[in-house]
C-alpha positions in Angstrom: -194.8 99.5 43.7 -194.5 102.3 41.9 -196.8 103.2 38.6 -196.6 106.7 37.1 -200.5 108.1 37.5 -201.3 105.6 40.0 -201.6 106.1 43.8 -203.3 103.1 44.8 -200.5 100.2 44.6 -197.7 99.3 47.3 -196.5 96.1 46.1 -192.7 95.7 45.9 -191.3 95.8 42.5 -188.1 96.2 40.3 -190.5 97.8 37.6 -187.8 101.2 38.4 -184.1 101.0 37.7 -182.6 103.1 41.1 -186.4 102.6 43.3 -187.1 100.3 45.4 -190.2 100.0 47.6 -190.4 97.4 50.2 -193.4 97.2 52.6 -193.9 95.8 56.0 -189.3 95.7 55.9 -189.3 96.7 59.5 -190.4 93.4 61.2 -192.6 94.0 65.0 -189.6 93.3 67.1 -187.0 96.0 65.5 -190.1 98.5 65.6 -190.4 98.3 68.8 -186.9 99.0 69.4 -187.0 101.5 67.5 -189.9 103.1 68.8 -188.3 102.4 72.5 -185.4 104.6 71.4 -187.3 107.1 70.1 -188.8 107.7 73.5 -185.4 108.2 74.7 -185.0 111.5 72.1 -186.0 115.1 72.7 -186.3 116.7 69.3 -185.9 120.2 68.9 -187.0 123.3 66.5 -184.7 125.0 64.3 -185.3 128.2 62.6 -184.0 128.0 59.0 -181.6 131.2 59.2 -179.3 132.7 61.8 -177.0 135.7 62.5 -174.3 134.2 60.1 -176.9 132.9 57.6 -179.2 135.5 57.3 -182.9 135.5 55.7 -183.3 137.3 52.2 -183.5 140.7 52.3 -187.1 141.8 53.7 -187.9 137.9 54.8 -188.2 137.1 58.5 -186.7 134.2 59.9 -188.9 131.4 60.4 -189.3 127.9 62.1 -188.8 124.7 60.4 -192.7 122.9 60.1 -191.6 120.0 62.2 -189.7 119.0 65.3 -186.2 117.1 64.0 -183.4 114.8 65.3 -180.2 113.9 63.2 -177.9 110.9 64.1 -174.4 110.6 62.4 -174.0 114.2 61.5 -176.3 117.2 62.1 -177.2 119.4 59.1 -178.7 122.4 61.5 -180.8 124.2 58.9 -179.1 127.5 59.8 -176.0 125.9 57.9 -177.9 125.5 54.5 -177.4 121.9 54.7 -174.8 120.0 52.6 -175.2 120.8 49.3 -172.3 120.2 47.0 -170.4 121.5 45.4 -170.4 124.3 47.1 -171.9 124.2 50.2 -169.8 121.0 51.8 -167.6 123.3 54.4 -169.2 123.8 57.9 -172.6 122.2 57.2 -172.2 118.7 59.0 -171.4 118.8 62.5 -170.4 115.0 64.3 -173.7 113.8 66.2 -174.9 111.0 68.0 -173.9 107.2 66.8 -176.9 105.2 65.9 -178.5 102.6 67.6 -177.8 99.1 67.9 -181.0 98.4 65.6 -180.5 101.1 63.4 -176.9 100.2 62.7 -178.5 96.3 61.8 -181.0 98.0 59.6 -178.2 100.4 57.7 -175.8 97.4 57.1 -179.0 95.6 55.2 -179.8 98.3 53.7 -176.3 98.7 51.9 -176.3 95.5 50.9 -179.2 95.6 49.4 -178.2 98.6 47.2 -175.2 97.5 46.4 -176.7 94.0 45.2 -179.5 96.0 43.0 -177.7 99.4 41.9 -175.5 99.7 39.3 -171.7 100.3 40.4 -171.5 104.0 38.7 -174.7 105.1 41.1 -173.0 104.2 44.4 -169.8 106.5 44.9 -166.6 104.9 46.4 -166.6 104.8 50.3 -170.9 105.3 50.3 -172.4 104.5 53.6 -175.7 105.5 55.3 -173.8 107.9 57.8 -176.4 110.4 58.7 -179.7 110.1 59.5 -182.6 112.9 59.7 -185.8 111.8 61.7 -188.6 114.2 60.9 -191.7 114.1 62.6 -194.9 114.9 61.1 -198.4 115.7 62.4 -200.0 118.9 63.8 -198.5 121.9 65.6 -200.4 122.4 68.7 -200.6 126.5 69.1 -202.1 128.1 71.4 -203.7 132.0 71.6 -202.2 134.1 74.1 -205.2 136.1 74.6 -208.0 133.4 74.6 -205.5 130.3 75.7 -207.6 128.4 72.6 -205.8 126.0 71.3 -205.5 124.8 67.1 -203.8 122.6 64.9 -201.8 123.1 62.1 -201.2 120.7 60.1 -197.4 120.0 59.1 -197.1 116.6 57.9 -196.0 117.6 54.5 -192.7 118.4 52.6 -192.3 120.8 49.6 -190.4 119.6 46.3 -186.8 119.0 46.5 -183.5 117.4 45.8 -181.4 115.5 48.4 -177.8 116.2 47.3 -175.9 114.3 49.9 -174.2 111.6 47.0 -175.8 108.2 46.2 -178.7 106.3 47.1 -181.0 107.5 49.8 -183.1 105.1 51.8 -185.9 105.9 54.3 -187.8 103.7 56.3 -191.4 104.8 57.7 -193.6 104.3 60.9 -197.3 105.6 61.5 -199.8 106.7 59.3 -199.0 106.1 55.9 -197.5 109.2 53.6 -198.4 110.2 49.9 -195.1 110.4 48.1 -194.3 112.0 44.6 -191.3 112.0 42.1 -192.2 115.2 40.2 -190.4 117.1 37.1 -190.1 120.9 37.8 -190.4 123.5 35.3 -189.5 126.3 37.4 -191.4 128.5 39.8 -193.6 130.2 37.5 -195.2 126.8 36.0 -196.7 123.8 37.8 -194.6 120.7 38.9 -195.2 117.6 36.8 -195.9 114.5 38.7 -194.0 111.6 37.5 -194.2 108.7 40.0 -196.3 108.6 43.5 -196.8 105.8 46.4 -198.4 105.8 49.6 -195.3 104.7 52.1 -196.8 102.8 54.9 -196.0 102.1 58.2 -192.9 100.0 58.8 -191.6 100.4 54.7 -188.6 100.9 53.3 -187.9 102.6 50.5 -184.5 103.7 48.7 -183.9 105.8 45.5 -180.6 106.7 43.5 -178.9 107.0 40.0 -179.0 110.3 37.8 -183.2 110.1 37.2 -184.2 110.0 40.8 -181.8 112.3 42.1 -180.9 114.9 40.1 -183.4 115.0 37.4 -186.5 114.7 39.7 -187.5 116.5 42.9 -189.4 114.6 45.3 -191.9 115.8 48.2 -194.6 114.5 50.6 -197.9 116.1 49.9 -199.5 114.5 52.9 -200.1 112.0 55.6 -203.2 110.6 56.6 -205.1 111.7 59.4 -207.8 108.9 59.6 -207.1 106.7 62.4 -205.6 106.4 65.7 -202.0 104.9 64.7 -200.1 107.4 65.0 -201.6 108.7 68.4 -201.4 105.5 70.1 -197.7 104.7 68.7 -196.4 107.5 69.1 -197.7 108.6 72.7 -194.6 108.3 74.7 -192.6 111.0 72.6 -190.9 114.2 73.6 -191.9 116.5 71.5 -193.1 120.0 72.6 -196.8 121.5 71.2 -196.7 118.4 68.5 -198.8 116.1 67.6 -197.1 113.1 65.7 -199.0 111.0 63.3 -195.8 109.8 61.1 -192.1 109.3 61.5 -189.6 109.2 59.0 -186.1 108.2 58.9 -183.8 109.5 56.1 -180.7 107.8 55.4 -177.9 109.6 53.5 -173.9 109.8 53.0 -171.9 112.3 53.5 -168.1 112.2 52.9 -166.1 111.8 55.8 -163.9 114.6 55.3 -166.8 117.0 55.1 -167.8 116.1 59.0 -166.6 118.5 61.3 -166.5 118.4 64.9 -168.6 121.4 66.9 -165.2 123.0 67.9 -164.1 122.9 64.4 -166.3 125.4 63.2 -166.1 129.1 62.8 -166.5 131.0 66.2 -169.8 132.6 64.7 -171.0 129.5 63.9 -170.7 127.6 67.1 -172.4 130.5 68.4 -175.1 130.4 66.2 -175.9 127.0 67.2 -174.9 127.1 71.1 -178.9 127.3 71.6 -179.7 124.3 69.8 -176.5 122.4 71.2 -177.5 123.4 74.9 -180.9 122.1 74.2 -179.7 119.0 73.1 -177.4 118.7 76.0 -180.0 118.7 78.4 -181.0 115.3 77.4 -178.1 114.0 75.7 -174.6 112.9 77.1 -173.0 113.2 74.0 -174.2 116.7 73.1 -173.2 117.4 76.7 -169.5 116.8 75.9 -169.7 119.1 72.8 -170.1 121.9 75.1 -167.5 121.0 77.7 
């Protein structure tokens, strides 16, 4: 249950309209299927900018804090993500379909939303057709001169909003994450925490409506690093230079007319994306076909 200014309760509750949290939502059999599926993926490291979308003057390009993978459609960071009303073209590229275990979960979550959310907060044709898989943990950095290795904790996300229309759903695996909704007063002032919650292994979170999508920002403050849950659960993942403690699947909705095949994108953008697609294609028949 989400409670203002508390961080210890994880009971499910309808205390807040358009906000649902359900611990232990993913049952062990489905969880194993999902982990097995994750072990077939090869997440990539993306840069935030590209030749067609350069960084602000005086700033370098930078790598994202964590490896990622997308399903349904891929919003490459260098395309500046999906950000209506202006940022809708050339932002979302057709990607691999959900595996059957995720299709079943998505169908159940969509039914949950339609049963519990006001129709005014669920857009026409809404369905959860895009999924960002975020890998949270430690980046492994080796000193090229000494060979010494250090770990940088990348298990956090700064405050932001999800601009895709309609409710957002996420499922979490591994170590629990400290999630907050905050009210931002601007860059020069400290954000005010409104609600906070630990997101546990196998839990489901859904939020939507004006309050949680438009008025408030959200962030992941930290992911616990006290046990072996993450290291044992994610031992078979194909992440490079990274130690995973938590994985989160975030499901959102992008209108079909805003999803483009790779070959429909302008040549300069295809050029920007080619290194990523080539990397994906080494392990994915879908992305190999996109190159062909």
